[in-house]
C-alpha positions, 0 to 999 in steps of 0.5 A: 581737246580741240573741237572738230568743225565741218569741212568747207564743202559741208559748211557751204552746203549748210550755209546755202540751206540755212540762207534759203530757209531764212530767206523764205521767212523774211520774204513773207513780211514784205511780200504781203505789202502789195496785196493788202488792198486786194486782201481788204477787198476780198475779205471785207476788212478795213485798214485797222483789221488788215494791220493784224496781217502783219502784227499777228505774224510779229506777235507769234514770231516773238513767242516762237523765237524763245520757245523754239530756240530753247527746244533746239538747245535741248533736243537738237537743232536739225529736228527743231529747224525742220519742224519750224520750216514745216510749221511755216508751210502749214501756216502758208497753206492755211492762209492760202486756203482762207481765200476760198473759204466761204466763212470766217476767212479772215479768222482763218487767214489770221490763224495761218499767219500766226502759225507762219510767224511761230515757225519763222520765230524758230528759224532765225535763231536756230540758223544762227546757232547752227553757224556757231556749231559748224563754223570755226570762230574765224569764219563765223562773221562771214557766214552770219554776213551772208545770212544777214543779207537775206533781210536786204534781198527779201526787202527788194524781192518781196514787194516785186514778187508780190506784185508779179503774183498778185494778178493770179490771186493773193493766195499765191503769195503763200502757195509759193512757200510750200515747194520751197518749204518741202525742199528745205525739209528734205535737204535739211534731213540729209545735209544738216548735222545732228547736234548734241542734246540736253535733255531735261525733265522740267520744261519751263512752261510757266515762263512760256505762258507768262511770256506769251501773255506779256508779248500778246498784251504789248502787241494788242495795246500798241496796235490799237494806238491811233497815232492821229489821236494818241492821248484819247486812244492810249486812255481807252480800254483798248490800249492802256489795260493791255500795256499795264498787263504787259508791264505787270508780266515783266517782273513776274517773268524775270522772277520765274526765269530766275527760279526755272531749271531751264528758263525760256528766256536765258537771263543767266546770259545777262550776267555778262556785261557784253550781253546786256550791252548787246541786248540794249543795242538790239532794242535800239536797232529795232527802234531804228528799223521802225523808221524804214516803214515811214520813209515812203510817206516821208517822200510823199510829203517832202518830195511831192511824190505819188504814192506808187512812186514813193513805194520805190523810194526804199530800193536804195536803202534795201539794196544797200543793206543786201550788198553791205551785209556780206561785206560786214560779215567779212569785216567782222572776222577781222575787226570784231563787233565793237569797231563795226557797231560804233561805225554803224551807229554813227552812220545811223545818226548821221543819216537820220539827221540828214534826212530830217534836215534836207528831205526836200532834196531828192539827191540828199534824200536818197544819199541819206537812205544809203547811209541809214541802210549801211548803218542799220545792216552794220549794227543789226546784222551779224555784229550783234549775233556774233556777240551772242555766239561769243558769249553763249556756251554751246548749249545756250547758243539758240537762246542767246540768238532768241534774246536779240530777236525779242528785243529787236521786235519789241523795239520795232513795236514800240518804234512804230507807235512812237514814230507814228504819234510824233508824225501825227502830232505835227502837220506836214513835214515838221512831224517827219523831221522830228521823228527822224531827229528822234531816231538820230538820238537813238543812233547816238544811244547805240554809239554810247552803248557800243563804247562798252563792248569788248575789243576784238582780242577780248572777243576772240578769247571769249569765243574760243572759251565757249567753243 
């Protein structure tokens, strides 16, 4: 019997609601940037401690992603999505309250950011899984493309909105989330459909605990590396024991997941060659994304810009991502993932080479950014999520999306430390040039992996089989 999907009007309502929820979660990554100096001053912390305002969000994002994805596969997506948005709102309230707390304010802020990240970790995969549940195969690419545009828009609007709200106090960067979250919760209850439940008796708590220990150790170890003193910091007790612990936890996690009735990490999906290629590509996209963070610093060195001017240099890149994402989604429905990922990886490779060799020319610098932005959104946006929707059965759709998020996050963590080390190892322009050459080689690796992906026709056969 052919599966019945939602009608066009209901799909559009669902898409708008998912867009708002995902946008809210993505916005809170970039919006903090302009407020960091003010937060450091009011909380009495240094730059090293302030880095945890970002790091703890990513850490709990990585923990929340597979847990919430699995819970949505088990208990239905609507309830878990509403809980995720509610957690994000609670985290925002706690973070805002840290500005008026008389003691332990920094600790309270980190607690709020952790809860925010945990909730946001569920928002992203559950939203993508909803698209798989409610959109027919020939419409999923366009819907995923619209959701993918969130990251580009949030990259532009986040810092601007942060700058506008900052004069009223940095706590307003988080208070603004509360009415948006309440709106999403109320509308979500009435608009989002109730999906099929898959109740089980034995939840994979062991796997969840091991995963939490592994990603926490990885985040702590990488975040303590000093890029300008790499070897000494790497060999210190602040770094290598945590990295070793993360490595020890990985095989333990894989063994537990093979034995679990319903694993938190759906490693059964990795039996598919397509999924293995997609997860490998997602690590590469995470590595490539980390290069964006260093673009303003690169501009200061290469173009002799001021720090304030250099922060604006990212606008062409993020605008390109925002504009290109819906287009990529439409093309995805016509061409499939393989062609687009091949094209995107070629753009990443070409843009990274251009910026590494010709960074001193501002016109080439901006053109390189545009090429990189188009390449990144073509690879990391809807095509990878489209692959996972194609390869995942309905009861594992959110778990499949979680695999993409986790691998990309690991790539970002490792990429940030790697590029920082390369840049610090060589003085001036040469360090940045070498770092972006390495990222060009990452683009080449993505291209080689993409050669093994399924054609459009093969992908549609698999998607129709997994309706």
